[in-house]
N, C-alpha and C positions, 0 to 999 in steps of 0.2 A: 611523528603527530599521533597518539594513541586513538586509535578508531575501531571500534566494532563496527564488523562487514559480517553479515547472515542475510541467508536466503529466507524469504517468509512468503508462507501460501499465503493469496489476496484472495477471500468471499467476494463475490458480486450477487446481488439481484435486482430484480425490476422491481420499482416503486408505481403507484399511481403518482404523477403529478397533482396532488392537491393538498391541501395543510392534512398534516397528520400522515400522510404516506411515508415519509422516511422515521417518523418514530413510533410507527407501527411495529415496523421490524425492529428497530433498534430496542423498543421493548419488550418484545418479546427474545432476542436475545437478553438481554439484562436477566429476565428471570429465569431464563436458564444457568447464572453464573456466569456470563461470560464478560469480562474486563480487556476490553476492548483497547488497543494502544494507539489504531488508527482508524477512522473514518475519514469517507468523502463520498459527498452524494452530488447528483448533479441532473440537469434534466437529460433526456433523450431528444438532444433535436431532430434524432431522424424519425423520433414515434410520437408525435404531442399526444399530449395526456398520461406519458412516461416516463418515468426518471430512473436512475440507477443508482445503487448506493455499493461503496466497497468497503469493509472492512477486513481486518484484522488485528490480534491473530484469535481463532476460534480451537479451543483445545477441549477432547474428553467428550464422550459419546452423547451427554447429553446436551454439552452446545453445539455438536453438528448435527442431533436430531432436531434440535428447534429451530436451528438454521433451516434444514431442510424441507422443515413447515411452511417454512415465509419464503422459501423457492431461493435459499442461495445454495449458490457453489461451487467449490473452488476452479477460480480463473484459470482454462488452458493455455488460453492466447496469451495472459499478460504474465509473464514472470516480473519477479520483484526482490530488490534486495534492498536492508535496510539499513542503514550506517547511523552511529552513534557516536557522539566524540563530545571536544571540547570546542565551545564557539571560539570562534576569531575574523576578524574583517576579513571578507574575500574567501571563507570557505567553501561555500559552494562554487563558486567562481573555479578556484583550484582543481577541487574534485572532478567536475565536469568537464575541466579541460585534460587533466589524467585521462580519462575515459575516451573523451574527441580523441587524443593521440594515438592510442589504444585502437582508434577505429569501431568506437562503441558506437550506436546510434540509439539515442534514448527512444522507448514511446512515451515516457512521462517520466515526472519529477516535481517532487513534491518535498520541502523541508520547512523548518518551524526551529525556534529556537527558546527553551525554557531555563533560564537563570541565565548559566556561564555553559550549557550543553545543549547541543542543536542534535534532530534526528531528521533523516532523509530517507524517502523511500525512490529509487530508481527502479523504471519500468522498462523492461527490457522485450525483446521479440521474441528470444527464442530460449532456453534452456542454458544452449552453448554459450548465446550472448551474456547469460548471468553469470555462468561459471569465469568467464571470460574476465566479465566487470570485475568477481569478484578476487581476482587472481589479481589483476592492477589496482585495486584499492586496497588489499592486504599487504602491500607494495607499498603504500605512502607510510 
């Protein structure tokens, strides 16, 4: 299976849990030239009235400066590996099983299919786990 496996930095920011909270920070990133490939936002259950948005990638000084203005920081607790390849039935199950067989515990997993390709983001607890996951997946 041809599989692109790479480490990616994930940026996170707190946002108000109200209409436009996510739109405000995404607009700032867009205006700075960001071409985001992954966005996920959710309410912060532990902090009523707040949410969190995760994005990747941010590249270049202008994007990083704009991100800082609206509260984004690179997550140091979340290590992320991006996988891209040809879609087929069961691909997510097969990839996550390979990681499980290698003793890797996932802190998160997101995947989507566009046309005949899939993209998945695997969240891991440590840099060591991310490196081990990339090694396992590159052998696939």
